[in-house]
C-alpha positions in Angstrom: 50.9 14.0 9.7 50.9 10.9 12.1 47.1 11.3 12.5 46.5 11.1 8.6 48.4 7.8 8.3 46.5 6.4 11.1 43.1 7.6 9.5 44.0 6.2 6.3 44.8 2.9 7.7 41.7 2.9 9.8 39.8 3.5 6.5 41.6 0.6 4.7 40.9 -1.7 7.7 37.3 -0.8 8.0 36.8 -1.3 4.2 38.5 -4.6 4.3 36.4 -5.7 7.3 33.2 -4.7 5.3 34.4 -7.0 2.4 34.7 -9.8 4.8 31.0 -9.3 5.9 29.9 -9.3 2.5 31.8 -12.5 1.8 30.0 -14.1 4.9 26.6 -13.0 3.5 27.4 -14.5 0.1 28.3 -17.8 1.6 24.8 -18.1 3.1 23.2 -17.0 -0.1 25.3 -19.6 -1.8 24.1 -22.3 0.6 20.7 -21.3 -0.1 21.1 -21.4 -3.9 22.8 -24.7 -4.4 26.3 -23.5 -4.6 25.6 -20.5 -6.8 26.5 -16.9 -6.3 24.5 -14.0 -7.8 25.7 -13.2 -11.2 27.7 -9.7 -11.9 24.1 -8.6 -13.3 22.4 -9.5 -10.1 24.9 -8.1 -8.0 25.2 -7.4 -4.3 21.7 -6.2 -4.3 20.7 -10.0 -4.2 21.8 -9.8 -0.6 19.3 -7.3 0.1 16.3 -7.9 -2.1 15.3 -11.0 -4.0 16.3 -11.1 -7.7 13.4 -12.3 -10.1 15.3 -15.5 -11.0 16.0 -16.7 -7.5 13.1 -18.9 -6.3 15.3 -20.2 -3.3 16.0 -16.7 -2.0 15.6 -16.7 1.9 17.1 -13.2 2.5 17.6 -10.6 3.3 21.0 -11.8 3.9 22.2 -8.2 4.8 19.9 -5.2 6.1 21.7 -2.8 3.9 24.4 -3.0 1.4 27.5 -1.3 3.1 29.7 1.2 1.4 33.5 1.7 1.6 35.1 4.0 3.9 34.8 6.8 1.3 31.0 6.3 0.9 31.1 4.4 -2.4 29.3 1.2 -3.1 31.4 -1.9 -3.4 32.1 -3.6 -6.7 31.3 -7.2 -7.6 31.9 -9.6 -10.3 31.0 -13.2 -10.8 32.1 -15.2 -12.5 35.3 -13.8 -11.1 38.4 -12.6 -12.9 40.6 -12.8 -9.8 39.3 -15.4 -7.5 39.1 -18.0 -10.3 41.1 -20.7 -8.2 38.9 -19.9 -5.1 35.8 -20.0 -7.3 34.4 -17.2 -5.2 33.3 -13.6 -6.4 35.5 -10.6 -6.7 34.6 -7.9 -4.4 36.4 -4.5 -4.1 36.7 -0.9 -3.4 38.6 1.5 -5.5 40.0 3.1 -2.4 40.6 6.8 -1.7 41.3 7.6 -5.5 38.0 6.0 -6.8 40.0 4.5 -9.7 40.0 0.8 -10.2 43.3 -1.0 -10.8 45.4 1.3 -8.8 47.6 0.7 -5.7 45.0 1.7 -3.3 42.3 -0.7 -4.2 41.1 -2.9 -1.5 39.9 -6.4 -2.7 39.2 -9.9 -1.7 42.0 -11.3 -3.8 45.0 -9.4 -2.8 46.5 -9.2 0.8 48.7 -6.1 0.0 47.0 -3.8 2.6 
């Protein structure tokens, strides 16, 4: 039982760390694009391959798109729904249950983990 709790926390921590890495890559992307982040439609793939509408793209900003600790792609939204005050994209994992808007979500707007 103790191992399970530690493994679960390690998965949460690894996923949160991956989100921070994505945020760093997005900051560099933003600098190259006059303060703009990729849209929701362009998504995180814009960090790996140039979108057709990004002539200032100087990437790749990441070698590969990371996945969360459960092997699922991260979710991305810009303009944001949650990070409106910070004016930065929403990035999240649905966590172990793979359902959005549940208690185990790991996000870049909430520090509940």
